[in-house]
MDTraj code that builds the backbone (N, CA, C; nanometers):
import mdtraj as md
import numpy as np

residues = "UNK UNK UNK UNK UNK UNK UNK UNK UNK UNK UNK UNK UNK UNK UNK UNK UNK UNK UNK UNK UNK UNK UNK UNK UNK UNK UNK UNK UNK UNK UNK UNK UNK UNK UNK UNK UNK UNK UNK UNK UNK UNK UNK UNK UNK UNK UNK UNK UNK UNK UNK UNK UNK UNK UNK UNK UNK UNK UNK UNK UNK UNK UNK UNK UNK UNK UNK UNK UNK".split()
xyz = np.array([
    [-6.9287, -5.0245, 12.2981],
    [-6.7907, -4.9913, 12.2729],
    [-6.7567, -4.8672, 12.3565],
    [-6.6464, -4.8718, 12.4267],
    [-6.6102, -4.7603, 12.5127],
    [-6.5374, -4.6500, 12.4351],
    [-6.5151, -4.5398, 12.5031],
    [-6.4530, -4.4227, 12.4406],
    [-6.3149, -4.4532, 12.3849],
    [-6.2319, -4.5218, 12.4594],
    [-6.0945, -4.5522, 12.4161],
    [-6.0963, -4.6379, 12.2897],
    [-6.1822, -4.7389, 12.2879],
    [-6.1902, -4.8273, 12.1702],
    [-6.2365, -4.7503, 12.0469],
    [-6.3348, -4.6623, 12.0624],
    [-6.3819, -4.5817, 11.9492],
    [-6.2720, -4.4904, 11.8984],
    [-6.1953, -4.4313, 11.9905],
    [-6.0852, -4.3436, 11.9519],
    [-5.9776, -4.4213, 11.8766],
    [-5.9421, -4.5374, 11.9260],
    [-5.8430, -4.6214, 11.8566],
    [-5.8920, -4.6603, 11.7184],
    [-6.0205, -4.6911, 11.7060],
    [-6.0775, -4.7258, 11.5754],
    [-6.0678, -4.6082, 11.4799],
    [-6.1024, -4.4883, 11.5260],
    [-6.0969, -4.3691, 11.4405],
    [-5.9559, -4.3387, 11.3943],
    [-5.8590, -4.3627, 11.4808],
    [-5.7193, -4.3361, 11.4465],
    [-5.6569, -4.4490, 11.3650],
    [-5.7316, -4.5570, 11.3455],
    [-5.6805, -4.6696, 11.2682],
    [-5.5825, -4.7555, 11.3459],
    [-5.5883, -4.7483, 11.4783],
    [-5.4943, -4.8226, 11.5626],
    [-5.5551, -4.9490, 11.6221],
    [-5.6799, -4.9747, 11.5922],
    [-5.7471, -5.0939, 11.6440],
    [-5.8281, -5.1565, 11.5322],
    [-5.8574, -5.2817, 11.5487],
    [-5.9386, -5.3544, 11.4519],
    [-6.0854, -5.3241, 11.4768],
    [-6.1479, -5.2540, 11.3840],
    [-6.2884, -5.2144, 11.4003],
    [-6.3827, -5.3340, 11.4004],
    [-6.3398, -5.4474, 11.3454],
    [-6.4267, -5.5647, 11.3347],
    [-6.4027, -5.6652, 11.4473],
    [-6.3202, -5.6319, 11.5443],
    [-6.2801, -5.7269, 11.6475],
    [-6.3968, -5.7743, 11.7337],
    [-6.4986, -5.6923, 11.7531],
    [-6.6064, -5.7285, 11.8439],
    [-6.7332, -5.7758, 11.7734],
    [-6.7207, -5.8251, 11.6512],
    [-6.8380, -5.8779, 11.5819],
    [-6.7988, -5.9960, 11.4937],
    [-6.8982, -6.0770, 11.4593],
    [-6.8747, -6.1918, 11.3726],
    [-6.8759, -6.1467, 11.2271],
    [-6.8054, -6.2200, 11.1396],
    [-6.8075, -6.1848, 10.9964],
    [-6.9493, -6.1940, 10.9398],
    [-6.9780, -6.1087, 10.8448],
    [-7.1070, -6.1116, 10.7763],
    [-7.0836, -6.1448, 10.6292],
    [-7.1867, -6.1937, 10.5631],
    [-7.1774, -6.2257, 10.4201],
    [-7.2413, -6.1117, 10.3421],
    [-7.1642, -6.0577, 10.2474],
    [-7.2065, -5.9410, 10.1698],
    [-7.2020, -5.9745, 10.0217],
    [-7.3038, -5.9272, 9.9513],
    [-7.3088, -5.9422, 9.8056],
    [-7.2957, -5.8047, 9.7416],
    [-7.2125, -5.7972, 9.6381],
    [-7.1911, -5.6718, 9.5663],
    [-7.2031, -5.6970, 9.4162],
    [-7.2922, -5.6228, 9.3512],
    [-7.3023, -5.6252, 9.2050],
    [-7.2400, -5.4957, 9.1559],
    [-7.1208, -5.5075, 9.0987],
    [-7.0457, -5.3882, 9.0602],
    [-6.9437, -5.4245, 8.9526],
    [-6.9300, -5.3361, 8.8522],
    [-6.8298, -5.3613, 8.7491],
    [-6.7143, -5.2612, 8.7532],
    [-6.7185, -5.1670, 8.8469],
    [-6.6107, -5.0689, 8.8626],
    [-6.5063, -5.1269, 8.9583],
    [-6.3861, -5.1484, 8.9085],
    [-6.2813, -5.2130, 8.9862],
    [-6.2441, -5.1326, 9.1110],
    [-6.2424, -5.0007, 9.1008],
    [-6.2070, -4.9185, 9.2175],
    [-6.3101, -4.9318, 9.3286],
    [-6.4359, -4.9373, 9.2918],
    [-6.5404, -4.9555, 9.3937],
    [-6.5298, -5.0930, 9.4583],
    [-6.4995, -5.1932, 9.3775],
    [-6.4813, -5.3283, 9.4321],
    [-6.3666, -5.3306, 9.5328],
    [-6.2574, -5.2612, 9.5008],
    [-6.1438, -5.2544, 9.5918],
    [-6.1821, -5.1837, 9.7215],
    [-6.2626, -5.0759, 9.7107],
    [-6.3059, -5.0039, 9.8298],
    [-6.3888, -5.0947, 9.9195],
    [-6.4829, -5.1670, 9.8592],
    [-6.5665, -5.2584, 9.9368],
    [-6.4807, -5.3669, 10.0013],
    [-6.3832, -5.4192, 9.9276],
    [-6.2962, -5.5241, 9.9825],
    [-6.2188, -5.4723, 10.1040],
    [-6.1706, -5.3496, 10.0975],
    [-6.0999, -5.2911, 10.2122],
    [-6.1952, -5.2649, 10.3275],
    [-6.3097, -5.2093, 10.2967],
    [-6.4073, -5.1732, 10.4000],
    [-6.4599, -5.2955, 10.4743],
    [-6.4795, -5.4047, 10.4030],
    [-6.5361, -5.5251, 10.4618],
    [-6.4319, -5.6360, 10.4771],
    [-6.3069, -5.5960, 10.4993],
    [-6.2005, -5.6936, 10.5230],
    [-6.2368, -5.7762, 10.6461],
    [-6.2246, -5.9056, 10.6345],
    [-6.2631, -5.9941, 10.7444],
    [-6.4031, -6.0494, 10.7302],
    [-6.4807, -5.9908, 10.6413],
    [-6.6147, -6.0408, 10.6127],
    [-6.6100, -6.1240, 10.4851],
    [-6.7186, -6.1914, 10.4549],
    [-6.7278, -6.2730, 10.3340],
    [-6.7944, -6.1900, 10.2248],
    [-6.7161, -6.1455, 10.1270],
    [-6.7647, -6.0581, 10.0208],
    [-6.7689, -6.1342, 9.8886],
    [-6.8879, -6.1429, 9.8304],
    [-6.9049, -6.2016, 9.6971],
    [-6.9322, -6.0879, 9.5998],
    [-6.8532, -6.0831, 9.4922],
    [-6.8662, -5.9769, 9.3933],
    [-6.9075, -6.0375, 9.2597],
    [-7.0104, -5.9805, 9.1994],
    [-7.0534, -6.0203, 9.0656],
    [-7.0419, -5.8979, 8.9754],
    [-6.9912, -5.9207, 8.8549],
    [-6.9767, -5.8111, 8.7584],
    [-7.0875, -5.8129, 8.6539],
    [-7.1565, -5.9250, 8.6421],
    [-7.2619, -5.9398, 8.5420],
    [-7.3906, -5.9894, 8.6072],
    [-7.5019, -5.9560, 8.5473],
    [-7.6331, -5.9892, 8.6035],
    [-7.6526, -6.1401, 8.6155],
    [-7.6113, -6.2155, 8.5174],
    [-7.6293, -6.3616, 8.5226],
    [-7.5524, -6.4225, 8.6388],
    [-7.4313, -6.3757, 8.6601],
    [-7.3522, -6.4228, 8.7730],
    [-7.4192, -6.3829, 8.9047],
    [-7.4750, -6.2631, 8.9097],
    [-7.5447, -6.2147, 9.0291],
    [-7.6658, -6.3027, 9.0592],
    [-7.7434, -6.3351, 8.9585],
    [-7.8617, -6.4193, 8.9776],
    [-7.8231, -6.5552, 9.0359],
    [-7.7150, -6.6117, 8.9836],
    [-7.6704, -6.7424, 9.0311],
    [-7.6300, -6.7366, 9.1788],
    [-7.5530, -6.6351, 9.2150],
    [-7.5110, -6.6208, 9.3548],
    [-7.6301, -6.5968, 9.4464],
    [-7.7230, -6.5122, 9.4055],
    [-7.8389, -6.4815, 9.4892],
    [-7.9326, -6.6004, 9.5064],
    [-7.9336, -6.6912, 9.4095],
    [-8.0190, -6.8092, 9.4200],
    [-7.9569, -6.9173, 9.5071],
    [-7.8249, -6.9164, 9.5199],
    [-7.7579, -7.0255, 9.5905],
    [-7.7070, -6.9887, 9.7293],
    [-7.7051, -6.8610, 9.7638],
    [-7.6518, -6.8178, 9.8921],
    [-7.7432, -6.7171, 9.9584],
    [-7.7250, -6.7013, 10.0873],
    [-7.7981, -6.5962, 10.1605],
    [-7.6979, -6.4916, 10.2057],
    [-7.7443, -6.3676, 10.2131],
    [-7.6561, -6.2552, 10.2444],
    [-7.7134, -6.1719, 10.3575],
    [-7.6231, -6.1130, 10.4336],
    [-7.6619, -6.0193, 10.5396],
    [-7.6819, -5.8791, 10.4839],
    [-7.6121, -5.8483, 10.3749],
    [-7.6222, -5.7161, 10.3127],
    [-7.5998, -5.7304, 10.1633],
    [-7.6729, -5.6495, 10.0852],
    [-7.6630, -5.6531, 9.9387],
    [-7.6443, -5.5107, 9.8883],
    [-7.5425, -5.4947, 9.8049],
    [-7.5156, -5.3652, 9.7421],
    [-7.5130, -5.3818, 9.5927],
])
top = md.Topology()
chain = top.add_chain()
for i, resn in enumerate(residues, 1):
    res = top.add_residue(resn, chain, resSeq=i)
    for name in ("N", "CA", "C"):
        top.add_atom(name, md.element.get_by_symbol(name[0]), res)
traj = md.Trajectory(xyz[None], top)
């Protein structure tokens, strides 16, 4: 990434995810504000959110993830 692109990203004037493919992310969290933060941060990616352990187990058994939080 060149200097101009990094500067545009920092200023919020460019799409930070434009030069990469979407990733699949798993989040186990029951705090709604944190879920919203993750949704904003990983906009354009595939985000699965579980609020309970049983739901988390089911998702982890049936899907693969690039990142787990």
